[in-house]
Biopython code that builds the backbone (N, CA, C, O; Angstrom):
import numpy as np
from Bio.PDB.StructureBuilder import StructureBuilder

atoms = [
    (1, "UNK", "N", (1.181, -0.910, 0.207)),
    (1, "UNK", "CA", (-0.084, 0.046, 0.097)),
    (1, "UNK", "C", (0.947, 1.174, -0.174)),
    (1, "UNK", "O", (0.457, 2.225, -0.587)),
    (2, "UNK", "N", (2.318, 1.134, -0.007)),
    (2, "UNK", "CA", (2.938, 2.358, 0.345)),
    (2, "UNK", "C", (3.636, 2.858, -0.707)),
    (2, "UNK", "O", (4.786, 2.429, -0.787)),
    (3, "UNK", "N", (3.188, 3.878, -1.802)),
    (3, "UNK", "CA", (3.223, 5.286, -0.850)),
    (3, "UNK", "C", (1.612, 5.613, -0.224)),
    (3, "UNK", "O", (0.936, 6.131, -1.112)),
    (4, "UNK", "N", (1.021, 5.480, 0.772)),
    (4, "UNK", "CA", (-0.044, 5.833, 0.906)),
    (4, "UNK", "C", (-0.591, 6.846, 1.915)),
    (4, "UNK", "O", (0.115, 7.054, 2.901)),
    (5, "UNK", "N", (-1.982, 7.636, 1.786)),
    (5, "UNK", "CA", (-2.210, 8.325, 2.945)),
    (5, "UNK", "C", (-2.963, 7.869, 3.856)),
    (5, "UNK", "O", (-3.765, 6.970, 3.605)),
    (6, "UNK", "N", (-2.830, 8.458, 5.190)),
    (6, "UNK", "CA", (-3.931, 7.715, 6.228)),
    (6, "UNK", "C", (-4.953, 8.707, 5.942)),
    (6, "UNK", "O", (-4.896, 9.825, 5.429)),
    (7, "UNK", "N", (-6.301, 7.711, 6.603)),
    (7, "UNK", "CA", (-7.247, 8.682, 6.860)),
    (7, "UNK", "C", (-7.962, 8.431, 8.381)),
    (7, "UNK", "O", (-7.748, 7.264, 8.712)),
    (8, "UNK", "N", (-8.700, 9.122, 9.351)),
    (8, "UNK", "CA", (-8.951, 8.708, 10.442)),
    (8, "UNK", "C", (-10.160, 9.673, 10.912)),
    (8, "UNK", "O", (-10.197, 10.904, 10.903)),
    (9, "UNK", "N", (-11.110, 8.766, 11.315)),
    (9, "UNK", "CA", (-12.171, 9.436, 11.660)),
    (9, "UNK", "C", (-12.678, 9.344, 13.306)),
    (9, "UNK", "O", (-13.208, 8.300, 13.684)),
    (10, "UNK", "N", (-12.528, 10.244, 14.058)),
    (10, "UNK", "CA", (-12.930, 9.191, 15.828)),
    (10, "UNK", "C", (-13.957, 9.149, 16.218)),
    (10, "UNK", "O", (-14.875, 9.954, 16.059)),
    (11, "UNK", "N", (-13.914, 7.855, 16.982)),
    (11, "UNK", "CA", (-14.790, 7.900, 17.453)),
    (11, "UNK", "C", (-14.854, 8.141, 18.958)),
    (11, "UNK", "O", (-16.046, 8.235, 19.247)),
    (12, "UNK", "N", (-14.196, 8.263, 19.892)),
    (12, "UNK", "CA", (-13.862, 9.153, 20.991)),
    (12, "UNK", "C", (-12.843, 9.607, 21.317)),
    (12, "UNK", "O", (-11.925, 9.286, 20.562)),
    (13, "UNK", "N", (-12.466, 10.473, 22.439)),
    (13, "UNK", "CA", (-11.226, 10.963, 23.018)),
    (13, "UNK", "C", (-11.247, 10.426, 24.116)),
    (13, "UNK", "O", (-12.251, 10.444, 24.828)),
    (14, "UNK", "N", (-10.183, 9.875, 24.432)),
    (14, "UNK", "CA", (-9.974, 9.520, 25.686)),
    (14, "UNK", "C", (-7.870, 9.741, 26.182)),
    (14, "UNK", "O", (-6.766, 9.288, 25.878)),
    (15, "UNK", "N", (-8.598, 10.849, 27.187)),
    (15, "UNK", "CA", (-6.677, 11.431, 27.787)),
    (15, "UNK", "C", (-6.367, 12.034, 26.561)),
    (15, "UNK", "O", (-7.309, 12.447, 25.885)),
    (16, "UNK", "N", (-5.463, 12.134, 26.237)),
    (16, "UNK", "CA", (-4.715, 12.700, 25.078)),
    (16, "UNK", "C", (-4.745, 11.868, 23.908)),
    (16, "UNK", "O", (-3.694, 12.047, 23.292)),
    (17, "UNK", "N", (-5.528, 10.991, 23.299)),
    (17, "UNK", "CA", (-5.349, 10.013, 22.522)),
    (17, "UNK", "C", (-6.925, 10.150, 21.910)),
    (17, "UNK", "O", (-7.814, 10.688, 22.571)),
    (18, "UNK", "N", (-7.169, 9.535, 20.423)),
    (18, "UNK", "CA", (-8.272, 9.361, 20.002)),
    (18, "UNK", "C", (-8.588, 8.145, 19.542)),
    (18, "UNK", "O", (-7.559, 7.617, 19.122)),
    (19, "UNK", "N", (-9.857, 7.195, 19.378)),
    (19, "UNK", "CA", (-9.644, 6.153, 19.045)),
    (19, "UNK", "C", (-11.140, 6.439, 18.283)),
    (19, "UNK", "O", (-12.091, 7.130, 18.651)),
    (20, "UNK", "N", (-10.900, 5.440, 16.808)),
    (20, "UNK", "CA", (-11.743, 5.666, 15.890)),
    (20, "UNK", "C", (-11.602, 4.452, 14.881)),
    (20, "UNK", "O", (-11.483, 3.274, 15.220)),
    (21, "UNK", "N", (-11.634, 4.906, 13.666)),
    (21, "UNK", "CA", (-11.661, 3.769, 12.271)),
    (21, "UNK", "C", (-10.751, 5.091, 11.595)),
    (21, "UNK", "O", (-10.868, 6.306, 11.757)),
    (22, "UNK", "N", (-9.483, 4.002, 10.492)),
    (22, "UNK", "CA", (-9.263, 4.333, 9.518)),
    (22, "UNK", "C", (-8.816, 3.497, 8.508)),
    (22, "UNK", "O", (-8.875, 2.268, 8.505)),
    (23, "UNK", "N", (-8.394, 4.177, 7.706)),
    (23, "UNK", "CA", (-7.487, 3.327, 6.289)),
    (23, "UNK", "C", (-6.567, 3.836, 5.695)),
    (23, "UNK", "O", (-6.366, 5.012, 5.998)),
    (24, "UNK", "N", (-5.681, 3.247, 4.687)),
    (24, "UNK", "CA", (-5.033, 3.464, 3.642)),
    (24, "UNK", "C", (-5.133, 3.420, 2.287)),
    (24, "UNK", "O", (-5.499, 2.379, 1.741)),
    (25, "UNK", "N", (-4.799, 4.619, 1.516)),
    (25, "UNK", "CA", (-5.374, 4.194, 0.211)),
    (25, "UNK", "C", (-4.208, 4.445, -0.436)),
    (25, "UNK", "O", (-3.402, 5.308, -0.086)),
    (26, "UNK", "N", (-4.084, 3.693, -1.403)),
    (26, "UNK", "CA", (-2.517, 3.597, -2.888)),
    (26, "UNK", "C", (-3.295, 4.757, -3.638)),
    (26, "UNK", "O", (-2.816, 5.804, -4.075)),
    (27, "UNK", "N", (-4.558, 4.338, -3.682)),
    (27, "UNK", "CA", (-5.621, 5.494, -4.991)),
    (27, "UNK", "C", (-5.795, 6.812, -4.519)),
    (27, "UNK", "O", (-5.812, 7.149, -3.335)),
    (28, "UNK", "N", (-5.936, 7.618, -5.610)),
    (28, "UNK", "CA", (-6.442, 8.926, -5.134)),
    (28, "UNK", "C", (-7.485, 9.137, -4.545)),
    (28, "UNK", "O", (-8.429, 9.196, -5.333)),
    (29, "UNK", "N", (-7.830, 9.319, -3.243)),
    (29, "UNK", "CA", (-9.410, 9.906, -2.533)),
    (29, "UNK", "C", (-9.907, 11.534, -2.908)),
    (29, "UNK", "O", (-9.325, 12.590, -2.661)),
    (30, "UNK", "N", (-10.935, 11.339, -3.452)),
    (30, "UNK", "CA", (-11.389, 12.251, -3.855)),
    (30, "UNK", "C", (-12.409, 13.056, -2.705)),
    (30, "UNK", "O", (-12.663, 14.259, -2.637)),
    (31, "UNK", "N", (-12.769, 12.212, -2.056)),
    (31, "UNK", "CA", (-13.708, 12.359, -0.743)),
    (31, "UNK", "C", (-13.664, 11.662, 0.194)),
    (31, "UNK", "O", (-13.597, 10.476, -0.130)),
    (32, "UNK", "N", (-13.673, 11.915, 1.680)),
    (32, "UNK", "CA", (-13.878, 11.311, 2.592)),
    (32, "UNK", "C", (-14.454, 11.643, 3.710)),
    (32, "UNK", "O", (-14.129, 12.684, 4.282)),
    (33, "UNK", "N", (-15.334, 10.874, 4.168)),
    (33, "UNK", "CA", (-16.248, 11.111, 4.989)),
    (33, "UNK", "C", (-16.215, 10.061, 6.506)),
    (33, "UNK", "O", (-15.528, 9.058, 6.695)),
    (34, "UNK", "N", (-17.049, 10.608, 7.285)),
    (34, "UNK", "CA", (-16.833, 10.315, 8.952)),
    (34, "UNK", "C", (-18.354, 10.218, 9.041)),
    (34, "UNK", "O", (-19.037, 11.213, 8.797)),
    (35, "UNK", "N", (-18.915, 9.035, 9.387)),
    (35, "UNK", "CA", (-20.281, 9.130, 9.990)),
    (35, "UNK", "C", (-19.989, 7.964, 11.596)),
    (35, "UNK", "O", (-19.320, 6.954, 11.818)),
    (36, "UNK", "N", (-21.211, 9.112, 12.640)),
    (36, "UNK", "CA", (-21.769, 8.399, 13.829)),
    (36, "UNK", "C", (-22.775, 7.378, 13.507)),
    (36, "UNK", "O", (-23.787, 7.616, 12.848)),
    (37, "UNK", "N", (-22.349, 5.824, 14.169)),
    (37, "UNK", "CA", (-23.728, 5.427, 13.750)),
    (37, "UNK", "C", (-24.603, 5.244, 15.264)),
    (37, "UNK", "O", (-23.986, 5.571, 16.278)),
    (38, "UNK", "N", (-25.666, 4.857, 15.377)),
    (38, "UNK", "CA", (-26.253, 4.628, 16.422)),
    (38, "UNK", "C", (-25.808, 3.469, 18.002)),
    (38, "UNK", "O", (-25.465, 2.293, 17.882)),
    (39, "UNK", "N", (-25.903, 3.994, 18.959)),
    (39, "UNK", "CA", (-25.401, 3.446, 20.123)),
    (39, "UNK", "C", (-26.428, 2.166, 20.216)),
    (39, "UNK", "O", (-27.657, 2.112, 20.186)),
    (40, "UNK", "N", (-25.164, 0.911, 20.374)),
    (40, "UNK", "CA", (-25.830, -0.305, 21.144)),
    (40, "UNK", "C", (-26.951, 0.047, 22.130)),
    (40, "UNK", "O", (-27.132, 1.067, 22.795)),
    (41, "UNK", "N", (-27.676, -1.129, 22.029)),
    (41, "UNK", "CA", (-28.748, -1.001, 22.695)),
    (41, "UNK", "C", (-28.054, -1.017, 24.030)),
    (41, "UNK", "O", (-26.844, -0.841, 24.170)),
    (42, "UNK", "N", (-29.191, -1.314, 25.313)),
    (42, "UNK", "CA", (-28.810, -1.049, 26.019)),
    (42, "UNK", "C", (-28.294, -2.422, 26.489)),
    (42, "UNK", "O", (-28.875, -3.282, 25.827)),
    (43, "UNK", "N", (-27.005, -3.243, 27.806)),
    (43, "UNK", "CA", (-27.110, -4.325, 27.708)),
    (43, "UNK", "C", (-26.026, -4.717, 27.234)),
    (43, "UNK", "O", (-25.231, -5.437, 27.839)),
    (44, "UNK", "N", (-25.832, -4.125, 25.695)),
    (44, "UNK", "CA", (-25.028, -4.618, 24.765)),
    (44, "UNK", "C", (-23.315, -3.888, 24.959)),
    (44, "UNK", "O", (-23.154, -2.668, 25.003)),
    (45, "UNK", "N", (-22.104, -4.931, 25.060)),
    (45, "UNK", "CA", (-20.867, -3.848, 25.158)),
    (45, "UNK", "C", (-20.959, -3.197, 24.065)),
    (45, "UNK", "O", (-21.680, -3.311, 23.074)),
    (46, "UNK", "N", (-19.672, -2.103, 24.536)),
    (46, "UNK", "CA", (-19.105, -1.686, 23.493)),
    (46, "UNK", "C", (-19.519, 0.153, 23.041)),
    (46, "UNK", "O", (-20.646, 0.598, 22.824)),
    (47, "UNK", "N", (-18.652, 0.654, 23.021)),
    (47, "UNK", "CA", (-18.461, 2.128, 22.763)),
    (47, "UNK", "C", (-18.814, 2.410, 21.874)),
    (47, "UNK", "O", (-19.346, 1.497, 21.242)),
    (48, "UNK", "N", (-18.787, 3.764, 21.216)),
    (48, "UNK", "CA", (-19.112, 4.425, 20.087)),
    (48, "UNK", "C", (-19.036, 4.018, 19.058)),
    (48, "UNK", "O", (-17.857, 3.765, 18.809)),
    (49, "UNK", "N", (-19.946, 3.704, 17.930)),
    (49, "UNK", "CA", (-19.719, 3.383, 16.679)),
    (49, "UNK", "C", (-19.413, 3.951, 15.884)),
    (49, "UNK", "O", (-20.221, 4.880, 15.900)),
    (50, "UNK", "N", (-18.461, 4.187, 14.725)),
    (50, "UNK", "CA", (-18.201, 5.412, 13.750)),
    (50, "UNK", "C", (-18.163, 4.026, 12.092)),
    (50, "UNK", "O", (-18.120, 2.799, 12.013)),
    (51, "UNK", "N", (-18.193, 4.745, 11.461)),
    (51, "UNK", "CA", (-17.908, 4.313, 10.071)),
    (51, "UNK", "C", (-17.356, 5.825, 9.341)),
    (51, "UNK", "O", (-17.487, 7.004, 9.672)),
    (52, "UNK", "N", (-16.579, 5.026, 8.015)),
    (52, "UNK", "CA", (-15.537, 5.998, 6.994)),
    (52, "UNK", "C", (-16.061, 5.577, 5.253)),
    (52, "UNK", "O", (-16.053, 4.458, 4.740)),
    (53, "UNK", "N", (-16.288, 6.278, 4.920)),
    (53, "UNK", "CA", (-16.912, 6.284, 3.157)),
    (53, "UNK", "C", (-15.457, 6.728, 2.697)),
    (53, "UNK", "O", (-14.891, 7.400, 3.560)),
    (54, "UNK", "N", (-14.742, 6.518, 1.581)),
    (54, "UNK", "CA", (-13.531, 6.899, 1.110)),
    (54, "UNK", "C", (-14.198, 6.821, -0.559)),
    (54, "UNK", "O", (-14.889, 5.821, -0.753)),
    (55, "UNK", "N", (-14.092, 7.498, -1.400)),
    (55, "UNK", "CA", (-14.781, 7.409, -2.393)),
    (55, "UNK", "C", (-13.445, 7.889, -3.198)),
    (55, "UNK", "O", (-12.969, 9.024, -3.202)),
    (56, "UNK", "N", (-12.959, 6.724, -3.884)),
    (56, "UNK", "CA", (-11.310, 6.685, -4.831)),
    (56, "UNK", "C", (-11.768, 6.386, -6.053)),
    (56, "UNK", "O", (-12.777, 5.775, -6.403)),
    (57, "UNK", "N", (-10.711, 7.004, -6.795)),
    (57, "UNK", "CA", (-10.826, 7.131, -7.909)),
    (57, "UNK", "C", (-9.981, 5.958, -9.025)),
    (57, "UNK", "O", (-9.182, 6.546, -9.753)),
    (58, "UNK", "N", (-10.035, 4.640, -9.223)),
    (58, "UNK", "CA", (-9.732, 4.002, -10.680)),
    (58, "UNK", "C", (-9.213, 4.146, -11.347)),
    (58, "UNK", "O", (-9.343, 5.326, -11.671)),
    (59, "UNK", "N", (-8.385, 3.557, -12.078)),
    (59, "UNK", "CA", (-7.758, 3.610, -13.494)),
    (59, "UNK", "C", (-8.542, 4.385, -14.683)),
    (59, "UNK", "O", (-8.854, 3.331, -15.239)),
    (60, "UNK", "N", (-8.909, 5.021, -15.225)),
    (60, "UNK", "CA", (-9.846, 5.338, -15.972)),
    (60, "UNK", "C", (-10.948, 6.271, -15.688)),
    (60, "UNK", "O", (-11.898, 6.596, -16.400)),
    (61, "UNK", "N", (-10.594, 6.666, -14.391)),
    (61, "UNK", "CA", (-11.705, 7.404, -14.115)),
    (61, "UNK", "C", (-12.850, 6.910, -13.392)),
    (61, "UNK", "O", (-13.782, 7.671, -13.133)),
    (62, "UNK", "N", (-12.859, 5.596, -13.015)),
    (62, "UNK", "CA", (-14.540, 5.404, -12.452)),
    (62, "UNK", "C", (-13.948, 5.593, -11.177)),
    (62, "UNK", "O", (-12.762, 5.363, -10.937)),
    (63, "UNK", "N", (-14.796, 6.023, -10.345)),
    (63, "UNK", "CA", (-15.210, 6.614, -8.900)),
    (63, "UNK", "C", (-15.679, 4.979, -8.341)),
    (63, "UNK", "O", (-16.329, 4.117, -8.933)),
    (64, "UNK", "N", (-15.054, 4.970, -6.957)),
    (64, "UNK", "CA", (-16.463, 4.020, -6.638)),
    (64, "UNK", "C", (-15.964, 4.579, -5.012)),
    (64, "UNK", "O", (-14.968, 5.276, -4.820)),
    (65, "UNK", "N", (-16.930, 4.082, -3.909)),
    (65, "UNK", "CA", (-17.064, 4.294, -2.729)),
    (65, "UNK", "C", (-16.910, 2.954, -1.915)),
    (65, "UNK", "O", (-17.557, 1.966, -2.261)),
    (66, "UNK", "N", (-16.073, 2.915, -0.857)),
    (66, "UNK", "CA", (-15.488, 1.980, 0.013)),
    (66, "UNK", "C", (-15.508, 2.292, 1.687)),
    (66, "UNK", "O", (-14.816, 2.995, 2.423)),
    (67, "UNK", "N", (-16.750, 1.333, 1.905)),
    (67, "UNK", "CA", (-17.068, 1.891, 3.646)),
    (67, "UNK", "C", (-16.577, 1.000, 4.251)),
    (67, "UNK", "O", (-16.243, -0.060, 3.720)),
    (68, "UNK", "N", (-16.431, 1.288, 5.574)),
    (68, "UNK", "CA", (-15.377, 0.511, 6.590)),
    (68, "UNK", "C", (-15.979, 0.862, 7.843)),
    (68, "UNK", "O", (-16.125, 2.034, 8.189)),
    (69, "UNK", "N", (-16.393, -0.296, 8.652)),
    (69, "UNK", "CA", (-16.631, -0.263, 10.246)),
    (69, "UNK", "C", (-16.040, -1.081, 10.934)),
    (69, "UNK", "O", (-15.250, -1.823, 10.350)),
    (70, "UNK", "N", (-16.232, -1.231, 12.487)),
    (70, "UNK", "CA", (-15.865, -2.266, 13.317)),
    (70, "UNK", "C", (-17.047, -2.080, 14.414)),
    (70, "UNK", "O", (-17.289, -1.113, 15.135)),
    (71, "UNK", "N", (-17.606, -3.149, 14.313)),
    (71, "UNK", "CA", (-19.036, -3.090, 15.180)),
    (71, "UNK", "C", (-18.828, -3.654, 16.400)),
    (71, "UNK", "O", (-19.745, -3.511, 17.207)),
    (72, "UNK", "N", (-17.773, -4.315, 16.781)),
    (72, "UNK", "CA", (-17.160, -5.234, 18.212)),
    (72, "UNK", "C", (-15.977, -5.783, 17.999)),
    (72, "UNK", "O", (-15.433, -6.440, 18.886)),
]
sb = StructureBuilder()
sb.init_structure("model")
sb.init_model(0)
sb.init_chain("A")
sb.init_seg("    ")
for serial, (resi, resn, name, xyz) in enumerate(atoms, 1):
    if name == "N":
        sb.init_residue(resn, " ", resi, " ")
    sb.init_atom(name, np.array(xyz, "f"), 0.0, 1.0, " ", f" {name:<3s}", serial, name[0])
structure = sb.get_structure()
């Protein structure tokens, strides 16, 4: 994947650090967005959830969205 550029969207801040989700892309990223997801129902373990969307450009100019999340 190198050289690539990192993209990150925080789910929470803890102390001096941030926790969330990220991606690396060797393809040109034309747009990057982060989304807060609904909290899990009461009784389910886990903190806040987020997802990221990277719109990348493939050879020939075709653009696609790649969505990434981690649910637990």
